[in-house]
C-alpha positions in Angstrom: 154.6 96.4 -39.6 151.9 99.0 -40.1 149.3 99.4 -37.5 146.1 97.2 -37.9 143.1 99.5 -38.5 140.0 99.8 -36.2 137.1 97.6 -37.1 133.5 98.8 -37.5 130.2 98.0 -39.1 129.3 100.3 -42.0 125.5 100.8 -41.8 123.3 103.7 -43.1 126.2 106.0 -43.4 127.6 105.4 -39.9 130.7 103.6 -38.6 129.5 101.6 -35.7 132.0 100.2 -33.1 131.7 97.6 -30.5 129.4 99.3 -28.0 126.8 96.8 -26.7 127.5 94.3 -29.5 129.0 90.8 -29.4 132.5 90.6 -30.8 134.8 88.3 -32.8 138.5 88.3 -32.2 140.5 88.7 -35.3 143.9 87.0 -35.2 147.2 87.1 -37.2 147.5 83.6 -38.6 151.3 83.8 -38.6 151.5 84.3 -34.9 148.0 83.5 -33.4 148.0 86.9 -31.7 144.8 88.9 -31.5 144.7 91.9 -33.8 141.4 93.5 -32.8 137.8 92.9 -31.7 135.2 93.0 -34.5 131.7 94.2 -33.7 128.9 91.8 -34.7 125.7 93.1 -36.1 122.5 92.4 -34.1 119.0 92.3 -35.6 118.4 96.0 -35.1 121.6 96.6 -37.1 120.5 94.4 -39.9 117.1 96.1 -40.0 118.8 99.4 -40.4 121.1 98.0 -43.1 118.0 96.7 -45.0 116.2 100.1 -44.8 119.3 101.9 -46.0 119.8 99.4 -48.9 116.2 100.2 -50.0 116.9 103.8 -49.9 120.3 103.5 -51.6 118.8 101.4 -54.4 116.1 104.0 -55.2 118.9 106.6 -55.4 121.6 104.7 -57.2 119.3 103.1 -59.8 118.8 106.5 -61.2 122.4 107.5 -61.2 123.8 108.0 -64.7 126.3 105.6 -66.3 128.9 108.4 -66.2 128.3 108.8 -62.4 128.7 105.1 -61.8 131.8 105.0 -64.0 133.4 107.9 -62.1 132.9 106.2 -58.8 134.5 102.9 -60.0 137.4 104.7 -61.7 138.0 106.8 -58.6 138.0 103.8 -56.3 140.5 102.0 -58.7 142.8 105.0 -58.5 142.6 105.1 -54.7 143.4 101.4 -54.5 146.5 102.0 -56.6 147.5 104.8 -54.2 146.7 102.7 -51.1 148.2 99.4 -52.5 150.8 98.9 -49.8 148.4 99.8 -47.0 145.8 97.3 -48.3 148.3 94.6 -48.9 149.7 94.8 -45.4 146.3 94.6 -43.9 145.5 91.5 -46.0 148.7 89.8 -45.0 148.3 90.5 -41.3 144.7 89.1 -41.1 144.8 86.4 -43.7 148.4 85.3 -43.9 149.2 85.4 -47.6 152.5 86.9 -48.8 152.8 90.5 -49.4 153.5 89.8 -53.1 150.2 87.9 -53.4 148.3 90.6 -51.5 149.6 93.3 -53.9 148.5 91.2 -56.9 145.1 90.9 -55.3 144.8 94.7 -55.0 145.6 95.1 -58.7 143.0 92.4 -59.5 140.4 94.8 -58.0 141.8 97.7 -59.8 141.5 95.9 -63.2 137.9 94.7 -62.4 136.7 98.2 -61.3 138.2 99.8 -64.4 136.6 97.2 -66.6 133.2 97.8 -65.1 133.7 101.5 -65.3 133.8 101.0 -69.1 131.1 98.3 -69.2 128.5 100.5 -67.6 128.4 102.5 -70.9 127.6 99.3 -72.8 124.5 98.2 -71.1 122.6 98.3 -74.3 119.0 97.3 -74.9 117.6 96.8 -78.3 114.6 97.8 -80.5 112.7 94.9 -82.3 111.5 95.1 -85.9 107.7 95.8 -85.8 105.1 97.2 -88.2 104.7 101.0 -88.5 102.9 102.4 -85.5 104.1 99.6 -83.2 107.2 99.7 -81.1 108.9 97.0 -79.0 112.1 97.6 -77.0 114.2 95.5 -74.7 115.9 97.2 -71.7 118.1 96.1 -68.8 117.4 97.4 -65.3 119.2 96.8 -62.0 117.8 93.7 -60.1 117.6 95.5 -56.7 119.4 95.3 -53.3 122.0 92.5 -53.3 123.1 90.4 -50.3 126.7 89.5 -50.9 128.7 87.0 -48.9 132.5 86.9 -49.4 135.0 84.4 -47.8 138.4 84.9 -46.3 140.7 83.4 -48.8 140.9 86.5 -51.0 140.1 89.2 -48.5 140.5 92.0 -50.9 139.5 90.4 -54.2 136.3 88.7 -53.0 134.8 91.9 -51.6 135.9 93.7 -54.8 133.9 91.2 -56.9 130.9 91.4 -54.7 130.8 95.2 -54.8 131.9 96.0 -58.3 129.2 94.5 -60.4 126.2 95.5 -58.4 127.4 99.1 -58.1 128.1 99.2 -61.9 124.6 97.8 -62.6 122.9 100.4 -60.3 122.1 98.1 -57.4 122.7 98.6 -53.7 124.7 96.0 -51.7 124.8 94.7 -48.2 128.2 93.0 -48.0 129.0 90.4 -45.3 132.6 89.6 -45.7 134.4 87.0 -43.5 134.9 87.8 -39.8 138.5 86.5 -40.1 139.4 89.3 -42.6 137.2 92.3 -42.0 139.7 95.1 -42.4 140.5 94.2 -46.0 136.9 94.3 -47.0 136.4 97.6 -45.2 139.5 99.0 -46.9 138.0 98.3 -50.3 134.7 99.7 -49.3 136.3 102.9 -48.0 137.9 103.4 -51.4 134.4 103.4 -53.0 133.1 105.8 -50.3 136.1 108.2 -50.8 135.4 108.0 -54.6 131.9 109.4 -54.0 129.7 106.4 -53.6 126.6 107.3 -51.4 126.9 105.3 -48.2 123.5 103.8 -48.3 124.5 102.1 -51.6 127.0 99.8 -50.1 127.2 98.7 -46.5 129.3 96.2 -44.5 128.0 94.0 -41.7 129.6 91.1 -39.8 128.1 88.5 -37.6 127.4 84.8 -37.1 127.2 83.6 -40.8 124.0 81.5 -40.5 122.2 84.1 -38.5 123.1 87.0 -40.8 122.4 85.1 -44.1 119.0 83.8 -42.9 117.9 87.2 -41.6 118.8 89.0 -44.8 117.5 86.4 -47.2 114.1 86.4 -45.3 113.7 90.1 -46.1 111.8 91.1 -49.3 114.1 94.0 -49.6 116.9 91.7 -50.9 116.4 90.7 -54.5 119.6 88.9 -55.2 122.1 86.6 -53.4 125.7 86.5 -54.4 127.7 83.9 -52.5 131.3 82.5 -52.7 132.0 79.6 -50.5 131.5 75.8 -49.9 129.1 73.7 -51.8 127.4 72.6 -48.6 126.7 76.1 -47.4 125.7 77.2 -50.9 123.0 74.6 -51.2 121.5 75.8 -47.9 121.5 79.4 -49.1 119.9 78.5 -52.4 117.1 76.9 -50.5 116.5 80.0 -48.4 116.7 82.3 -51.4 114.1 80.1 -53.2 111.5 80.9 -50.7 111.3 84.4 -52.2 112.5 83.5 -55.7 115.6 85.6 -55.3 118.1 85.5 -58.1 121.4 83.8 -57.2 124.9 83.8 -58.3 126.8 80.9 -56.6 130.6 80.4 -56.8 131.0 77.2 -54.9 133.7 74.5 -54.2 136.1 72.9 -56.7 138.6 70.1 -56.8 140.8 71.2 -59.7 142.0 68.4 -62.0 145.3 68.9 -63.9 145.9 66.6 -66.8 149.6 66.2 -67.7 150.4 64.3 -70.9 153.6 62.5 -71.9 154.5 65.1 -74.6 155.2 68.1 -72.3 158.4 69.8 -71.3 158.4 68.4 -67.8 160.5 71.1 -66.1 158.5 73.9 -67.7 155.2 72.3 -66.4 156.5 71.8 -62.9 158.1 75.2 -62.6 154.6 76.6 -63.4 152.3 74.3 -61.4 154.1 73.9 -58.1 154.1 77.6 -57.1 150.5 77.9 -58.4 149.4 74.9 -56.3 150.9 76.4 -53.1 149.9 80.0 -53.6 147.8 81.3 -50.7 148.8 78.0 -48.9 146.5 76.2 -51.4 143.4 78.0 -50.1 142.1 78.8 -53.6 138.8 77.6 -55.1 140.5 77.1 -58.5 143.6 75.6 -57.1 145.2 72.8 -59.1 144.8 69.8 -56.9 144.3 66.4 -58.5 147.4 65.9 -60.8 146.3 63.3 -63.4 149.6 62.3 -65.0 150.1 60.1 -68.0 152.2 57.0 -67.0 155.2 57.7 -69.3 156.3 60.7 -67.2 154.6 59.8 -63.9 157.7 58.9 -61.8 159.8 61.9 -62.9 156.8 64.2 -62.3 156.3 63.0 -58.8 159.9 63.3 -57.9 160.3 66.7 -59.4 157.1 68.0 -57.8 158.1 66.7 -54.3 161.6 68.3 -54.7 160.2 71.6 -55.5 157.6 71.5 -52.8 160.3 70.8 -50.2 162.3 73.8 -51.4 159.5 76.3 -50.9 160.2 78.9 -48.2 157.3 78.9 -45.7 157.0 81.7 -43.1 155.1 85.0 -42.2 153.9 86.7 -45.4 155.7 89.9 -44.7 159.2 88.3 -44.5 161.6 88.7 -47.5 161.7 85.6 -49.7 158.7 83.8 -48.2 156.8 81.8 -50.9 154.0 80.5 -48.7 152.5 81.9 -45.6 150.3 80.2 -42.9 146.8 78.9 -43.4 144.2 81.5 -42.6 142.8 80.1 -39.2 143.3 77.4 -36.6 140.7 75.1 -38.2 142.5 74.6 -41.5 145.8 72.8 -40.3 143.7 70.5 -38.2 141.4 69.6 -41.3 144.4 69.0 -43.5 146.1 66.8 -40.9 143.0 64.5 -40.8 142.7 64.3 -44.7 146.4 63.5 -45.1 146.3 60.9 -42.3 143.3 59.2 -43.9 145.0 59.1 -47.3 148.2 57.6 -45.9 146.2 55.0 -43.9 144.5 54.0 -47.2 147.9 53.5 -49.0 148.9 56.9 -50.3 152.6 57.6 -50.4 153.7 60.8 -48.6 156.3 62.4 -50.8 156.7 65.7 -49.0 155.3 67.6 -46.0 152.3 66.2 -44.2 152.8 68.0 -41.0 152.5 71.4 -39.3 155.5 73.7 -39.0 156.5 75.2 -35.7 154.3 75.8 -32.7 153.3 79.4 -33.5 150.6 80.4 -36.0 148.9 78.1 -38.4 151.6 76.8 -40.7 151.4 73.6 -42.6 154.2 72.2 -44.8 153.7 72.0 -48.6 152.5 68.4 -49.0 152.6 65.9 -51.9 150.7 62.6 -51.9 151.3 60.0 -54.7 149.2 57.0 -55.5 146.2 58.1 -53.4 143.3 55.6 -53.6 140.1 57.0 -55.0 138.2 56.1 -51.8 140.4 58.4 -49.7 138.4 61.3 -48.4 140.8 63.9 -49.9 140.2 62.5 -53.4 136.5 63.3 -53.1 136.5 66.4 -50.8 138.1 69.7 -51.6 141.1 69.9 -49.3 141.4 73.7 -49.6 145.0 73.6 -48.4 148.6 73.0 -49.4 148.2 69.4 -50.7 148.9 68.1 -54.2 147.5 64.7 -55.2 149.5 63.0 -57.9 148.2 59.8 -59.6 149.1 57.7 -62.6 146.8 57.1 -65.6 147.1 55.3 -68.9 146.0 57.5 -71.7 143.7 60.3 -72.5 140.3 58.6 -72.1 141.1 57.4 -68.6 142.5 60.9 -67.7 139.4 62.7 -68.8 137.2 60.1 -66.9 139.0 60.9 -63.7 138.8 64.6 -64.3 135.1 64.4 -64.8 134.5 61.9 -61.9 133.5 64.3 -59.2 130.4 66.4 -59.1 132.6 69.6 -59.0 133.4 71.6 -62.1 134.9 74.9 -61.4 138.4 75.0 -63.0 140.5 72.4 -64.8 144.0 72.5 -66.2 145.8 70.5 -69.0 149.3 70.4 -70.3 150.0 68.9 -73.7 151.6 69.9 -77.0 149.0 68.1 -79.1 146.8 70.8 -80.6 144.1 68.4 -81.7 143.9 67.2 -78.1 143.3 70.8 -77.0 140.1 70.7 -78.9 139.0 67.4 -77.5 139.8 68.4 -74.0 137.9 71.7 -74.4 134.9 69.7 -75.6 134.9 66.9 -73.1 136.0 68.3 -69.7 133.1 69.2 -67.5 134.3 72.6 -66.1 133.4 76.2 -66.1 136.9 77.3 -66.8 139.8 75.5 -68.6 143.5 76.5 -68.8 145.6 74.7 -71.3 149.4 75.1 -71.0 148.9 78.0 -68.6 148.0 78.6 -64.9 146.0 81.7 -65.8 142.3 80.9 -65.2 140.6 84.3 -65.0 140.7 88.0 -65.9 138.5 91.1 -65.4 136.9 90.7 -68.8 136.4 86.9 -68.5 133.4 85.2 -66.9 134.3 83.3 -63.7 132.1 80.5 -62.5 131.5 76.8 -62.5 129.1 73.9 -63.4 127.6 71.1 -61.5 128.1 71.4 -57.8 130.5 74.2 -58.3 127.6 76.6 -58.7 125.9 78.7 -61.3 126.1 82.2 -62.7 129.2 84.2 -63.2 131.2 87.0 -61.7 133.7 89.2 -63.7 133.3 90.0 -67.4 130.1 91.3 -69.0 128.4 88.3 -67.6 129.1 89.4 -64.1 127.4 92.7 -64.8 124.4 91.1 -66.6 123.9 88.9 -63.4 122.9 92.0 -61.6 120.4 93.1 -64.2 116.8 92.1 -65.1 115.4 92.3 -68.6 112.2 94.2 -69.3 110.4 94.0 -72.7 108.2 97.0 -73.5 105.5 96.9 -76.3 103.9 100.1 -77.5 100.9 100.4 -79.9 
């Protein structure tokens, strides 16, 4: 296994080690062993980062579109060259399989390349006015961005948080997850090595509530970008509101999957089971609530459980492993409690339901059938390797269940009825909908939710627009 890299803060052009600072122990979730000590920023560090972000913004907002594009293209090339190195780091500190980590690197590559092209399309417009009068609309970078990224996609989430602001001409203070710092630092290093001025993008780590409240209290920060839980997101929105900072919030989900009687059952199961358990189910758009029409319900449950039991679980770097451990010690404990509550209320445990081994944070792929709606897991995002399969009679009842919760990030549907495609597209309350596919995103497609799943978008032209403000200029 390649050596785990040293960990630092990246502030005002300097790489800052532990020194006098408090630290966080980063662990390998497959073994529980310590990988390194991560320095945590103090208030003096955060003040320096804010000062540098202000300087970086004044410099980068004046950079040409070509200069910004060259940095993004260069970083994409470097990520391709360093794909194995980046993937190994992500697997060591987050636990996902190497195959998934490699895909994550290439997600960043695609996004950076897309934004490298999109910077040349930040058009304004000229309005029709009488002779002697001129009105134009232009788009300008919003200003320094505070960006908070979680641990579940340790490469992809930092890439999203950095790519759009840099393309728009903003500066960024990135606070990635303390559990997965080296992945974020690896992505940032690719940008530095591609020519990004170091004041433009910085990385800090620390106690999340302290760092977020300190950065959001500063007038330097003009935008908040957050990916994480709905509970934390609501608190951050309130803090950002005090200074009317702009916000992009990608919050929790509880992905419904509507499966109708007219499908090819084996084809559906072969697609959804691996997708459910990728990254040990620690995916905000994971398919979770399987809403199955009653004509195929029994066969669907049996086939799902059979496939779940057959998945190979183990350290992400081992050959043939299909699901790695959960990312930290908190997750198996949380899943155990949710599963126990569901079973106590009458759910049928069809597969899994328990930890695997006594080393690392492994939890067996789990399938619950006939889970009552009052079970906690039916109302709270499990964020783990648990599939909930329930029986419903007909389209109306299935749509009602899909829309029952206040979340609306991603939804899935499987049916051969093309008129039903249109009805589902119109009636499902979700930011993203996949019909007869598990593909829910792309570098050119807006990514975001509705209701309690947040507002605003990342990726696509919309992700770039979220980092811009509009100015109208009238000249007489």
